[in-house]
CHARMM-style PDB file with segment names, atoms N, HN, CA, C and O in Angstrom:
ATOM      1  N   UNK     1      99.270 125.284 134.229  1.00  0.00      PROA
ATOM      2  CA  UNK     1     100.520 124.568 134.288  1.00  0.00      PROA
ATOM      3  C   UNK     1     101.672 125.360 134.163  1.00  0.00      PROA
ATOM      4  O   UNK     1     102.674 125.064 134.815  1.00  0.00      PROA
ATOM      5  N   UNK     2     101.660 126.421 133.340  1.00  0.00      PROA
ATOM      6  HN  UNK     2     100.847 126.661 132.810  1.00  0.00      PROA
ATOM      7  CA  UNK     2     102.871 127.178 133.073  1.00  0.00      PROA
ATOM      8  C   UNK     2     103.310 127.899 134.405  1.00  0.00      PROA
ATOM      9  O   UNK     2     104.502 127.961 134.708  1.00  0.00      PROA
ATOM     10  N   UNK     3     102.358 128.419 135.162  1.00  0.00      PROA
ATOM     11  HN  UNK     3     101.390 128.368 134.917  1.00  0.00      PROA
ATOM     12  CA  UNK     3     102.749 129.196 136.329  1.00  0.00      PROA
ATOM     13  C   UNK     3     103.479 128.231 137.365  1.00  0.00      PROA
ATOM     14  O   UNK     3     104.434 128.604 138.046  1.00  0.00      PROA
ATOM     15  N   UNK     4     102.936 126.962 137.412  1.00  0.00      PROA
ATOM     16  HN  UNK     4     102.160 126.659 136.859  1.00  0.00      PROA
ATOM     17  CA  UNK     4     103.608 125.989 138.338  1.00  0.00      PROA
ATOM     18  C   UNK     4     105.074 125.801 137.859  1.00  0.00      PROA
ATOM     19  O   UNK     4     105.972 125.762 138.700  1.00  0.00      PROA
ATOM     20  N   UNK     5     105.337 125.687 136.567  1.00  0.00      PROA
ATOM     21  HN  UNK     5     104.607 125.719 135.884  1.00  0.00      PROA
ATOM     22  CA  UNK     5     106.590 125.527 136.144  1.00  0.00      PROA
ATOM     23  C   UNK     5     107.502 126.666 136.393  1.00  0.00      PROA
ATOM     24  O   UNK     5     108.678 126.474 136.701  1.00  0.00      PROA
ATOM     25  N   UNK     6     106.952 127.933 136.257  1.00  0.00      PROA
ATOM     26  HN  UNK     6     105.997 128.089 136.007  1.00  0.00      PROA
ATOM     27  CA  UNK     6     107.747 129.047 136.658  1.00  0.00      PROA
ATOM     28  C   UNK     6     108.122 129.009 138.199  1.00  0.00      PROA
ATOM     29  O   UNK     6     109.245 129.353 138.567  1.00  0.00      PROA
ATOM     30  N   UNK     7     107.234 128.617 139.008  1.00  0.00      PROA
ATOM     31  HN  UNK     7     106.322 128.338 138.709  1.00  0.00      PROA
ATOM     32  CA  UNK     7     107.453 128.552 140.363  1.00  0.00      PROA
ATOM     33  C   UNK     7     108.635 127.483 140.689  1.00  0.00      PROA
ATOM     34  O   UNK     7     109.560 127.717 141.467  1.00  0.00      PROA
ATOM     35  N   UNK     8     108.464 126.344 140.011  1.00  0.00      PROA
ATOM     36  HN  UNK     8     107.713 126.153 139.379  1.00  0.00      PROA
ATOM     37  CA  UNK     8     109.499 125.283 140.114  1.00  0.00      PROA
ATOM     38  C   UNK     8     110.799 125.774 139.697  1.00  0.00      PROA
ATOM     39  O   UNK     8     111.782 125.459 140.367  1.00  0.00      PROA
ATOM     40  N   UNK     9     110.926 126.548 138.616  1.00  0.00      PROA
ATOM     41  HN  UNK     9     110.127 126.804 138.072  1.00  0.00      PROA
ATOM     42  CA  UNK     9     112.159 127.008 138.154  1.00  0.00      PROA
ATOM     43  C   UNK     9     112.731 128.073 139.131  1.00  0.00      PROA
ATOM     44  O   UNK     9     113.934 128.152 139.382  1.00  0.00      PROA
ATOM     45  N   UNK    10     111.831 128.846 139.637  1.00  0.00      PROA
ATOM     46  HN  UNK    10     110.854 128.781 139.433  1.00  0.00      PROA
ATOM     47  CA  UNK    10     112.346 129.828 140.661  1.00  0.00      PROA
ATOM     48  C   UNK    10     112.847 129.115 141.940  1.00  0.00      PROA
ATOM     49  O   UNK    10     113.815 129.550 142.563  1.00  0.00      PROA
ATOM     50  N   UNK    11     112.171 128.021 142.312  1.00  0.00      PROA
ATOM     51  HN  UNK    11     111.384 127.668 141.805  1.00  0.00      PROA
ATOM     52  CA  UNK    11     112.683 127.245 143.485  1.00  0.00      PROA
ATOM     53  C   UNK    11     113.981 126.598 143.208  1.00  0.00      PROA
ATOM     54  O   UNK    11     114.840 126.643 144.089  1.00  0.00      PROA
ATOM     55  N   UNK    12     114.224 126.011 142.108  1.00  0.00      PROA
ATOM     56  HN  UNK    12     113.527 125.974 141.392  1.00  0.00      PROA
ATOM     57  CA  UNK    12     115.459 125.493 141.625  1.00  0.00      PROA
ATOM     58  C   UNK    12     116.626 126.479 141.608  1.00  0.00      PROA
ATOM     59  O   UNK    12     117.740 126.163 142.025  1.00  0.00      PROA
ATOM     60  N   UNK    13     116.329 127.699 141.104  1.00  0.00      PROA
ATOM     61  HN  UNK    13     115.424 127.955 140.765  1.00  0.00      PROA
ATOM     62  CA  UNK    13     117.272 128.741 141.188  1.00  0.00      PROA
ATOM     63  C   UNK    13     117.649 129.155 142.571  1.00  0.00      PROA
ATOM     64  O   UNK    13     118.814 129.430 142.858  1.00  0.00      PROA
ATOM     65  N   UNK    14     116.591 129.202 143.495  1.00  0.00      PROA
ATOM     66  HN  UNK    14     115.645 128.979 143.262  1.00  0.00      PROA
ATOM     67  CA  UNK    14     116.831 129.488 144.888  1.00  0.00      PROA
ATOM     68  C   UNK    14     117.756 128.383 145.580  1.00  0.00      PROA
ATOM     69  O   UNK    14     118.679 128.712 146.325  1.00  0.00      PROA
ATOM     70  N   UNK    15     117.463 127.106 145.299  1.00  0.00      PROA
ATOM     71  HN  UNK    15     116.714 126.839 144.694  1.00  0.00      PROA
ATOM     72  CA  UNK    15     118.324 126.060 145.729  1.00  0.00      PROA
ATOM     73  C   UNK    15     119.740 126.262 145.233  1.00  0.00      PROA
ATOM     74  O   UNK    15     120.692 126.074 145.990  1.00  0.00      PROA
ATOM     75  N   UNK    16     119.898 126.639 143.984  1.00  0.00      PROA
ATOM     76  HN  UNK    16     119.124 126.792 143.368  1.00  0.00      PROA
ATOM     77  CA  UNK    16     121.198 126.812 143.412  1.00  0.00      PROA
ATOM     78  C   UNK    16     121.948 127.897 144.238  1.00  0.00      PROA
ATOM     79  O   UNK    16     123.121 127.750 144.582  1.00  0.00      PROA
ATOM     80  N   UNK    17     121.187 129.019 144.543  1.00  0.00      PROA
ATOM     81  HN  UNK    17     120.234 129.138 144.263  1.00  0.00      PROA
ATOM     82  CA  UNK    17     121.911 130.116 145.278  1.00  0.00      PROA
ATOM     83  C   UNK    17     122.269 129.637 146.695  1.00  0.00      PROA
ATOM     84  O   UNK    17     123.353 129.885 147.223  1.00  0.00      PROA
ATOM     85  N   UNK    18     121.291 128.940 147.267  1.00  0.00      PROA
ATOM     86  HN  UNK    18     120.410 128.738 146.838  1.00  0.00      PROA
ATOM     87  CA  UNK    18     121.570 128.540 148.667  1.00  0.00      PROA
ATOM     88  C   UNK    18     122.812 127.607 148.801  1.00  0.00      PROA
ATOM     89  O   UNK    18     123.598 127.678 149.746  1.00  0.00      PROA
ATOM     90  N   UNK    19     122.917 126.707 147.746  1.00  0.00      PROA
ATOM     91  HN  UNK    19     122.278 126.649 146.979  1.00  0.00      PROA
ATOM     92  CA  UNK    19     124.145 125.809 147.678  1.00  0.00      PROA
ATOM     93  C   UNK    19     125.403 126.689 147.579  1.00  0.00      PROA
ATOM     94  O   UNK    19     126.357 126.476 148.328  1.00  0.00      PROA
ATOM     95  N   UNK    20     125.418 127.637 146.702  1.00  0.00      PROA
ATOM     96  HN  UNK    20     124.643 127.811 146.094  1.00  0.00      PROA
ATOM     97  CA  UNK    20     126.481 128.565 146.560  1.00  0.00      PROA
ATOM     98  C   UNK    20     126.891 129.232 147.855  1.00  0.00      PROA
ATOM     99  O   UNK    20     128.060 129.270 148.239  1.00  0.00      PROA
ATOM    100  N   UNK    21     125.854 129.764 148.518  1.00  0.00      PROA
ATOM    101  HN  UNK    21     124.904 129.734 148.207  1.00  0.00      PROA
ATOM    102  CA  UNK    21     126.025 130.411 149.802  1.00  0.00      PROA
ATOM    103  C   UNK    21     126.642 129.410 150.838  1.00  0.00      PROA
ATOM    104  O   UNK    21     127.603 129.755 151.526  1.00  0.00      PROA
ATOM    105  N   UNK    22     126.117 128.251 150.931  1.00  0.00      PROA
ATOM    106  HN  UNK    22     125.337 127.971 150.372  1.00  0.00      PROA
ATOM    107  CA  UNK    22     126.543 127.294 151.929  1.00  0.00      PROA
ATOM    108  C   UNK    22     128.013 126.951 151.573  1.00  0.00      PROA
ATOM    109  O   UNK    22     128.823 126.837 152.493  1.00  0.00      PROA
ATOM    110  N   UNK    23     128.381 126.788 150.343  1.00  0.00      PROA
ATOM    111  HN  UNK    23     127.723 126.880 149.596  1.00  0.00      PROA
ATOM    112  CA  UNK    23     129.794 126.553 149.995  1.00  0.00      PROA
ATOM    113  C   UNK    23     130.547 127.737 150.392  1.00  0.00      PROA
ATOM    114  O   UNK    23     131.564 127.538 151.057  1.00  0.00      PROA
ATOM    115  N   UNK    24     130.235 128.900 150.109  1.00  0.00      PROA
ATOM    116  HN  UNK    24     129.410 129.062 149.568  1.00  0.00      PROA
ATOM    117  CA  UNK    24     131.055 130.134 150.412  1.00  0.00      PROA
ATOM    118  C   UNK    24     131.172 130.264 151.864  1.00  0.00      PROA
ATOM    119  O   UNK    24     132.190 130.798 152.304  1.00  0.00      PROA
ATOM    120  N   UNK    25     130.255 129.843 152.678  1.00  0.00      PROA
ATOM    121  HN  UNK    25     129.428 129.410 152.321  1.00  0.00      PROA
ATOM    122  CA  UNK    25     130.312 130.006 154.064  1.00  0.00      PROA
ATOM    123  C   UNK    25     130.903 128.768 154.838  1.00  0.00      PROA
ATOM    124  O   UNK    25     130.848 128.650 156.062  1.00  0.00      PROA
ATOM    125  N   UNK    26     131.461 127.881 153.995  1.00  0.00      PROA
ATOM    126  HN  UNK    26     131.505 127.978 153.001  1.00  0.00      PROA
ATOM    127  CA  UNK    26     132.108 126.603 154.348  1.00  0.00      PROA
ATOM    128  C   UNK    26     131.221 125.602 155.147  1.00  0.00      PROA
ATOM    129  O   UNK    26     131.650 124.818 155.993  1.00  0.00      PROA
ATOM    130  N   UNK    27     129.952 125.735 154.767  1.00  0.00      PROA
ATOM    131  HN  UNK    27     129.603 126.371 154.079  1.00  0.00      PROA
ATOM    132  CA  UNK    27     128.958 124.688 155.283  1.00  0.00      PROA
ATOM    133  C   UNK    27     128.988 123.413 154.426  1.00  0.00      PROA
ATOM    134  O   UNK    27     128.643 122.324 154.886  1.00  0.00      PROA
ATOM    135  N   UNK    28     129.400 123.580 153.198  1.00  0.00      PROA
ATOM    136  HN  UNK    28     129.680 124.464 152.824  1.00  0.00      PROA
ATOM    137  CA  UNK    28     129.539 122.393 152.231  1.00  0.00      PROA
ATOM    138  C   UNK    28     130.920 122.311 151.632  1.00  0.00      PROA
ATOM    139  O   UNK    28     131.504 123.317 151.229  1.00  0.00      PROA
ATOM    140  N   UNK    29     131.399 121.182 151.582  1.00  0.00      PROA
ATOM    141  HN  UNK    29     130.925 120.364 151.909  1.00  0.00      PROA
ATOM    142  CA  UNK    29     132.721 120.906 150.983  1.00  0.00      PROA
ATOM    143  C   UNK    29     132.497 121.201 149.498  1.00  0.00      PROA
ATOM    144  O   UNK    29     131.401 121.052 148.958  1.00  0.00      PROA
ATOM    145  N   UNK    30     133.613 121.634 148.861  1.00  0.00      PROA
ATOM    146  HN  UNK    30     134.503 121.755 149.300  1.00  0.00      PROA
ATOM    147  CA  UNK    30     133.624 121.930 147.426  1.00  0.00      PROA
ATOM    148  C   UNK    30     133.164 120.726 146.648  1.00  0.00      PROA
ATOM    149  O   UNK    30     132.419 120.905 145.685  1.00  0.00      PROA
ATOM    150  N   UNK    31     133.547 119.515 146.986  1.00  0.00      PROA
ATOM    151  HN  UNK    31     134.152 119.369 147.769  1.00  0.00      PROA
ATOM    152  CA  UNK    31     133.165 118.260 146.264  1.00  0.00      PROA
ATOM    153  C   UNK    31     131.638 118.087 146.393  1.00  0.00      PROA
ATOM    154  O   UNK    31     130.983 117.920 145.363  1.00  0.00      PROA
ATOM    155  N   UNK    32     131.086 118.115 147.488  1.00  0.00      PROA
ATOM    156  HN  UNK    32     131.618 118.251 148.324  1.00  0.00      PROA
ATOM    157  CA  UNK    32     129.657 118.037 147.792  1.00  0.00      PROA
ATOM    158  C   UNK    32     128.835 119.112 147.086  1.00  0.00      PROA
ATOM    159  O   UNK    32     127.744 118.846 146.581  1.00  0.00      PROA
ATOM    160  N   UNK    33     129.397 120.378 147.060  1.00  0.00      PROA
ATOM    161  HN  UNK    33     130.283 120.594 147.471  1.00  0.00      PROA
ATOM    162  CA  UNK    33     128.707 121.448 146.389  1.00  0.00      PROA
ATOM    163  C   UNK    33     128.677 121.080 144.892  1.00  0.00      PROA
ATOM    164  O   UNK    33     127.633 121.257 144.264  1.00  0.00      PROA
ATOM    165  N   UNK    34     129.726 120.597 144.314  1.00  0.00      PROA
ATOM    166  HN  UNK    34     130.575 120.453 144.824  1.00  0.00      PROA
ATOM    167  CA  UNK    34     129.798 120.391 142.905  1.00  0.00      PROA
ATOM    168  C   UNK    34     128.788 119.268 142.609  1.00  0.00      PROA
ATOM    169  O   UNK    34     128.018 119.429 141.662  1.00  0.00      PROA
ATOM    170  N   UNK    35     128.738 118.302 143.239  1.00  0.00      PROA
ATOM    171  HN  UNK    35     129.364 118.170 144.008  1.00  0.00      PROA
ATOM    172  CA  UNK    35     127.788 117.205 143.034  1.00  0.00      PROA
ATOM    173  C   UNK    35     126.324 117.717 143.057  1.00  0.00      PROA
ATOM    174  O   UNK    35     125.559 117.484 142.122  1.00  0.00      PROA
ATOM    175  N   UNK    36     125.959 118.419 144.150  1.00  0.00      PROA
ATOM    176  HN  UNK    36     126.581 118.609 144.910  1.00  0.00      PROA
ATOM    177  CA  UNK    36     124.629 118.999 144.269  1.00  0.00      PROA
ATOM    178  C   UNK    36     124.271 120.020 143.214  1.00  0.00      PROA
ATOM    179  O   UNK    36     123.153 120.085 142.702  1.00  0.00      PROA
ATOM    180  N   UNK    37     125.267 120.801 142.924  1.00  0.00      PROA
ATOM    181  HN  UNK    37     126.175 120.748 143.340  1.00  0.00      PROA
ATOM    182  CA  UNK    37     125.035 121.940 141.953  1.00  0.00      PROA
ATOM    183  C   UNK    37     124.823 121.231 140.561  1.00  0.00      PROA
ATOM    184  O   UNK    37     124.034 121.746 139.768  1.00  0.00      PROA
ATOM    185  N   UNK    38     125.448 120.146 140.249  1.00  0.00      PROA
ATOM    186  HN  UNK    38     126.088 119.727 140.893  1.00  0.00      PROA
ATOM    187  CA  UNK    38     125.276 119.468 138.940  1.00  0.00      PROA
ATOM    188  C   UNK    38     123.851 118.902 138.927  1.00  0.00      PROA
ATOM    189  O   UNK    38     123.241 118.854 137.859  1.00  0.00      PROA
ATOM    190  N   UNK    39     123.344 118.507 139.970  1.00  0.00      PROA
ATOM    191  HN  UNK    39     123.840 118.545 140.837  1.00  0.00      PROA
ATOM    192  CA  UNK    39     121.988 117.925 140.106  1.00  0.00      PROA
ATOM    193  C   UNK    39     121.015 119.056 139.858  1.00  0.00      PROA
ATOM    194  O   UNK    39     120.058 118.886 139.103  1.00  0.00      PROA
ATOM    195  N   UNK    40     121.225 120.166 140.450  1.00  0.00      PROA
ATOM    196  HN  UNK    40     122.003 120.305 141.064  1.00  0.00      PROA
ATOM    197  CA  UNK    40     120.247 121.242 140.381  1.00  0.00      PROA
ATOM    198  C   UNK    40     120.258 121.789 138.895  1.00  0.00      PROA
ATOM    199  O   UNK    40     119.197 122.037 138.324  1.00  0.00      PROA
ATOM    200  N   UNK    41     121.396 121.956 138.329  1.00  0.00      PROA
ATOM    201  HN  UNK    41     122.259 121.754 138.793  1.00  0.00      PROA
ATOM    202  CA  UNK    41     121.514 122.334 136.930  1.00  0.00      PROA
ATOM    203  C   UNK    41     120.754 121.334 136.070  1.00  0.00      PROA
ATOM    204  O   UNK    41     120.055 121.788 135.164  1.00  0.00      PROA
ATOM    205  N   UNK    42     120.820 120.056 136.255  1.00  0.00      PROA
ATOM    206  HN  UNK    42     121.389 119.688 136.991  1.00  0.00      PROA
ATOM    207  CA  UNK    42     120.092 119.056 135.504  1.00  0.00      PROA
ATOM    208  C   UNK    42     118.632 119.254 135.659  1.00  0.00      PROA
ATOM    209  O   UNK    42     117.915 119.198 134.660  1.00  0.00      PROA
ATOM    210  N   UNK    43     118.117 119.489 136.875  1.00  0.00      PROA
ATOM    211  HN  UNK    43     118.699 119.534 137.687  1.00  0.00      PROA
ATOM    212  CA  UNK    43     116.785 119.701 137.156  1.00  0.00      PROA
ATOM    213  C   UNK    43     116.331 120.921 136.388  1.00  0.00      PROA
ATOM    214  O   UNK    43     115.254 120.907 135.792  1.00  0.00      PROA
ATOM    215  N   UNK    44     117.079 121.913 136.387  1.00  0.00      PROA
ATOM    216  HN  UNK    44     117.953 121.924 136.871  1.00  0.00      PROA
ATOM    217  CA  UNK    44     116.685 123.168 135.631  1.00  0.00      PROA
ATOM    218  C   UNK    44     116.579 122.917 134.141  1.00  0.00      PROA
ATOM    219  O   UNK    44     115.685 123.401 133.447  1.00  0.00      PROA
ATOM    220  N   UNK    45     117.521 122.153 133.704  1.00  0.00      PROA
ATOM    221  HN  UNK    45     118.247 121.760 134.267  1.00  0.00      PROA
ATOM    222  CA  UNK    45     117.433 121.793 132.196  1.00  0.00      PROA
ATOM    223  C   UNK    45     116.177 120.956 131.877  1.00  0.00      PROA
ATOM    224  O   UNK    45     115.520 121.140 130.853  1.00  0.00      PROA
ATOM    225  N   UNK    46     115.889 120.060 132.777  1.00  0.00      PROA
ATOM    226  HN  UNK    46     116.423 119.911 133.610  1.00  0.00      PROA
ATOM    227  CA  UNK    46     114.677 119.228 132.530  1.00  0.00      PROA
ATOM    228  C   UNK    46     113.445 120.078 132.558  1.00  0.00      PROA
ATOM    229  O   UNK    46     112.526 119.881 131.763  1.00  0.00      PROA
ATOM    230  N   UNK    47     113.414 121.051 133.491  1.00  0.00      PROA
ATOM    231  HN  UNK    47     114.161 121.211 134.137  1.00  0.00      PROA
ATOM    232  CA  UNK    47     112.248 121.938 133.618  1.00  0.00      PROA
ATOM    233  C   UNK    47     112.158 122.747 132.372  1.00  0.00      PROA
ATOM    234  O   UNK    47     111.050 122.918 131.864  1.00  0.00      PROA
ATOM    235  N   UNK    48     113.238 123.265 131.829  1.00  0.00      PROA
ATOM    236  HN  UNK    48     114.138 123.126 132.242  1.00  0.00      PROA
ATOM    237  CA  UNK    48     113.270 124.067 130.625  1.00  0.00      PROA
ATOM    238  C   UNK    48     112.745 123.300 129.432  1.00  0.00      PROA
ATOM    239  O   UNK    48     111.994 123.837 128.616  1.00  0.00      PROA
ATOM    240  N   UNK    49     113.133 122.072 129.335  1.00  0.00      PROA
ATOM    241  HN  UNK    49     113.742 121.636 129.997  1.00  0.00      PROA
ATOM    242  CA  UNK    49     112.788 121.257 128.272  1.00  0.00      PROA
ATOM    243  C   UNK    49     111.287 120.878 128.381  1.00  0.00      PROA
ATOM    244  O   UNK    49     110.633 120.754 127.346  1.00  0.00      PROA
ATOM    245  N   UNK    50     110.731 120.694 129.572  1.00  0.00      PROA
ATOM    246  HN  UNK    50     111.262 120.794 130.413  1.00  0.00      PROA
ATOM    247  CA  UNK    50     109.377 120.379 129.794  1.00  0.00      PROA
ATOM    248  C   UNK    50     108.531 121.592 129.379  1.00  0.00      PROA
ATOM    249  O   UNK    50     107.555 121.448 128.643  1.00  0.00      PROA
ATOM    250  N   UNK    51     108.915 122.799 129.860  1.00  0.00      PROA
ATOM    251  HN  UNK    51     109.708 122.916 130.458  1.00  0.00      PROA
ATOM    252  CA  UNK    51     108.228 124.047 129.465  1.00  0.00      PROA
ATOM    253  C   UNK    51     108.087 124.204 127.993  1.00  0.00      PROA
ATOM    254  O   UNK    51     107.022 124.529 127.469  1.00  0.00      PROA
ATOM    255  N   UNK    52     109.192 123.965 127.333  1.00  0.00      PROA
ATOM    256  HN  UNK    52     110.057 123.701 127.759  1.00  0.00      PROA
ATOM    257  CA  UNK    52     109.255 124.100 125.835  1.00  0.00      PROA
ATOM    258  C   UNK    52     108.295 123.189 125.222  1.00  0.00      PROA
ATOM    259  O   UNK    52     107.525 123.567 124.339  1.00  0.00      PROA
ATOM    260  N   UNK    53     108.330 121.861 125.722  1.00  0.00      PROA
ATOM    261  HN  UNK    53     108.956 121.554 126.438  1.00  0.00      PROA
ATOM    262  CA  UNK    53     107.377 120.897 125.181  1.00  0.00      PROA
ATOM    263  C   UNK    53     105.907 121.327 125.433  1.00  0.00      PROA
ATOM    264  O   UNK    53     105.083 121.225 124.524  1.00  0.00      PROA
ATOM    265  N   UNK    54     105.591 121.774 126.574  1.00  0.00      PROA
ATOM    266  HN  UNK    54     106.260 121.857 127.313  1.00  0.00      PROA
ATOM    267  CA  UNK    54     104.273 122.207 126.863  1.00  0.00      PROA
ATOM    268  C   UNK    54     103.835 123.346 125.949  1.00  0.00      PROA
ATOM    269  O   UNK    54     102.698 123.348 125.476  1.00  0.00      PROA
ATOM    270  N   UNK    55     104.738 124.341 125.682  1.00  0.00      PROA
ATOM    271  HN  UNK    55     105.662 124.339 126.066  1.00  0.00      PROA
ATOM    272  CA  UNK    55     104.509 125.440 124.750  1.00  0.00      PROA
ATOM    273  C   UNK    55     104.194 124.965 123.340  1.00  0.00      PROA
ATOM    274  O   UNK    55     103.217 125.367 122.707  1.00  0.00      PROA
ATOM    275  N   UNK    56     105.183 123.982 122.834  1.00  0.00      PROA
ATOM    276  HN  UNK    56     105.976 123.655 123.348  1.00  0.00      PROA
ATOM    277  CA  UNK    56     105.020 123.573 121.485  1.00  0.00      PROA
ATOM    278  C   UNK    56     103.680 122.740 121.382  1.00  0.00      PROA
ATOM    279  O   UNK    56     102.992 122.871 120.369  1.00  0.00      PROA
ATOM    280  N   UNK    57     103.301 121.918 122.357  1.00  0.00      PROA
ATOM    281  HN  UNK    57     103.860 121.812 123.180  1.00  0.00      PROA
ATOM    282  CA  UNK    57     102.063 121.201 122.362  1.00  0.00      PROA
ATOM    283  C   UNK    57     100.837 122.159 122.307  1.00  0.00      PROA
ATOM    284  O   UNK    57      99.852 121.893 121.618  1.00  0.00      PROA
ATOM    285  N   UNK    58     100.938 123.256 123.041  1.00  0.00      PROA
ATOM    286  HN  UNK    58     101.738 123.472 123.600  1.00  0.00      PROA
ATOM    287  CA  UNK    58      99.815 124.205 123.081  1.00  0.00      PROA
ATOM    288  C   UNK    58      99.720 124.902 121.745  1.00  0.00      PROA
ATOM    289  O   UNK    58      98.614 125.159 121.270  1.00  0.00      PROA
ATOM    290  N   UNK    59     100.808 125.209 121.141  1.00  0.00      PROA
ATOM    291  HN  UNK    59     101.707 125.001 121.527  1.00  0.00      PROA
ATOM    292  CA  UNK    59     100.807 125.900 119.842  1.00  0.00      PROA
ATOM    293  C   UNK    59     100.221 124.953 118.806  1.00  0.00      PROA
ATOM    294  O   UNK    59      99.458 125.401 117.950  1.00  0.00      PROA
ATOM    295  N   UNK    60     100.550 123.633 118.846  1.00  0.00      PROA
ATOM    296  HN  UNK    60     101.170 123.269 119.542  1.00  0.00      PROA
ATOM    297  CA  UNK    60     100.112 122.648 117.843  1.00  0.00      PROA
ATOM    298  C   UNK    60      98.570 122.529 118.034  1.00  0.00      PROA
ATOM    299  O   UNK    60      97.840 122.460 117.044  1.00  0.00      PROA
ATOM    300  N   UNK    61      98.065 122.505 119.309  1.00  0.00      PROA
ATOM    301  HN  UNK    61      98.658 122.561 120.113  1.00  0.00      PROA
ATOM    302  CA  UNK    61      96.611 122.366 119.573  1.00  0.00      PROA
ATOM    303  C   UNK    61      95.872 123.573 119.130  1.00  0.00      PROA
ATOM    304  O   UNK    61      94.735 123.487 118.667  1.00  0.00      PROA
ATOM    305  N   UNK    62      96.524 124.735 119.271  1.00  0.00      PROA
ATOM    306  HN  UNK    62      97.448 124.805 119.647  1.00  0.00      PROA
ATOM    307  CA  UNK    62      95.862 125.983 118.859  1.00  0.00      PROA
ATOM    308  C   UNK    62      95.780 126.019 117.328  1.00  0.00      PROA
ATOM    309  O   UNK    62      94.765 126.441 116.773  1.00  0.00      PROA
ATOM    310  N   UNK    63      96.867 125.571 116.628  1.00  0.00      PROA
ATOM    311  HN  UNK    63      97.692 125.229 117.078  1.00  0.00      PROA
ATOM    312  CA  UNK    63      96.872 125.664 115.205  1.00  0.00      PROA
ATOM    313  C   UNK    63      95.872 124.629 114.642  1.00  0.00      PROA
ATOM    314  O   UNK    63      95.245 124.929 113.626  1.00  0.00      PROA
ATOM    315  N   UNK    64      95.681 123.426 115.239  1.00  0.00      PROA
ATOM    316  HN  UNK    64      96.191 123.182 116.064  1.00  0.00      PROA
ATOM    317  CA  UNK    64      94.724 122.539 114.773  1.00  0.00      PROA
ATOM    318  C   UNK    64      93.303 123.078 115.017  1.00  0.00      PROA
ATOM    319  O   UNK    64      92.470 123.016 114.112  1.00  0.00      PROA
ATOM    320  N   UNK    65      93.005 123.610 116.227  1.00  0.00      PROA
ATOM    321  HN  UNK    65      93.682 123.661 116.961  1.00  0.00      PROA
ATOM    322  CA  UNK    65      91.727 124.059 116.403  1.00  0.00      PROA
ATOM    323  C   UNK    65      91.420 125.336 115.548  1.00  0.00      PROA
ATOM    324  O   UNK    65      90.266 125.631 115.235  1.00  0.00      PROA
ATOM    325  N   UNK    66      92.424 126.018 115.217  1.00  0.00      PROA
ATOM    326  HN  UNK    66      93.361 125.779 115.471  1.00  0.00      PROA
ATOM    327  CA  UNK    66      92.215 127.129 114.227  1.00  0.00      PROA
ATOM    328  C   UNK    66      91.807 126.693 112.903  1.00  0.00      PROA
ATOM    329  O   UNK    66      90.935 127.251 112.238  1.00  0.00      PROA
ATOM    330  N   UNK    67      92.516 125.606 112.525  1.00  0.00      PROA
ATOM    331  HN  UNK    67      93.224 125.152 113.066  1.00  0.00      PROA
ATOM    332  CA  UNK    67      92.176 125.013 111.139  1.00  0.00      PROA
ATOM    333  C   UNK    67      90.777 124.438 111.133  1.00  0.00      PROA
ATOM    334  O   UNK    67      90.057 124.564 110.142  1.00  0.00      PROA
ATOM    335  N   UNK    68      90.385 123.814 112.220  1.00  0.00      PROA
ATOM    336  HN  UNK    68      90.969 123.712 113.025  1.00  0.00      PROA
ATOM    337  CA  UNK    68      88.972 123.311 112.228  1.00  0.00      PROA
ATOM    338  C   UNK    68      88.012 124.400 112.246  1.00  0.00      PROA
ATOM    339  O   UNK    68      86.972 124.243 111.608  1.00  0.00      PROA
ATOM    340  N   UNK    69      88.206 125.473 112.877  1.00  0.00      PROA
ATOM    341  HN  UNK    69      89.052 125.600 113.396  1.00  0.00      PROA
ATOM    342  CA  UNK    69      87.216 126.557 112.862  1.00  0.00      PROA
ATOM    343  C   UNK    69      87.117 127.231 111.522  1.00  0.00      PROA
ATOM    344  O   UNK    69      86.048 127.687 111.114  1.00  0.00      PROA
ATOM    345  N   UNK    70      88.251 127.293 110.833  1.00  0.00      PROA
ATOM    346  HN  UNK    70      89.119 126.923 111.164  1.00  0.00      PROA
ATOM    347  CA  UNK    70      88.249 127.908 109.449  1.00  0.00      PROA
ATOM    348  C   UNK    70      87.477 126.910 108.511  1.00  0.00      PROA
ATOM    349  O   UNK    70      86.596 127.303 107.747  1.00  0.00      PROA
ATOM    350  N   UNK    71      87.835 125.687 108.608  1.00  0.00      PROA
ATOM    351  HN  UNK    71      88.551 125.368 109.229  1.00  0.00      PROA
ATOM    352  CA  UNK    71      87.257 124.688 107.697  1.00  0.00      PROA
ATOM    353  C   UNK    71      85.771 124.546 108.043  1.00  0.00      PROA
ATOM    354  O   UNK    71      84.992 124.195 107.156  1.00  0.00      PROA
ATOM    355  N   UNK    72      85.338 124.797 109.274  1.00  0.00      PROA
ATOM    356  HN  UNK    72      85.971 125.082 109.994  1.00  0.00      PROA
ATOM    357  CA  UNK    72      83.981 124.641 109.604  1.00  0.00      PROA
ATOM    358  C   UNK    72      83.180 125.847 109.363  1.00  0.00      PROA
ATOM    359  O   UNK    72      81.953 125.761 109.333  1.00  0.00      PROA
ATOM    360  N   UNK    73      83.808 127.004 109.183  1.00  0.00      PROA
ATOM    361  HN  UNK    73      84.805 127.073 109.207  1.00  0.00      PROA
ATOM    362  CA  UNK    73      83.125 128.280 109.055  1.00  0.00      PROA
ATOM    363  C   UNK    73      83.154 128.784 107.728  1.00  0.00      PROA
ATOM    364  OT1 UNK    73      82.615 129.859 107.465  1.00  0.00      PROA
TER     365      UNK     73
END
C-alpha cells in the first residue's frame, strides 16, 4: 500500500508543477491556477495524513504481535 501512496504523491506533485507551468505560459488565468493549486495542496495534505495513519497502524499491529509472541514464548 505504501508504494501506491508514494506514486499518488508523486502524481500530485507533477500536477502541481504542470499547473505552475500552465500559469507561467499563460494557459491558465491566475485565479483559476490559484483555485486548482489549492485543491492539489489539499490532496497532498490528505495523502500525507493517510500515509501517517497507515504507518501508525502498522506500528501498532507490530507492537501487538510482538507482545503476543513474547507472552507466548
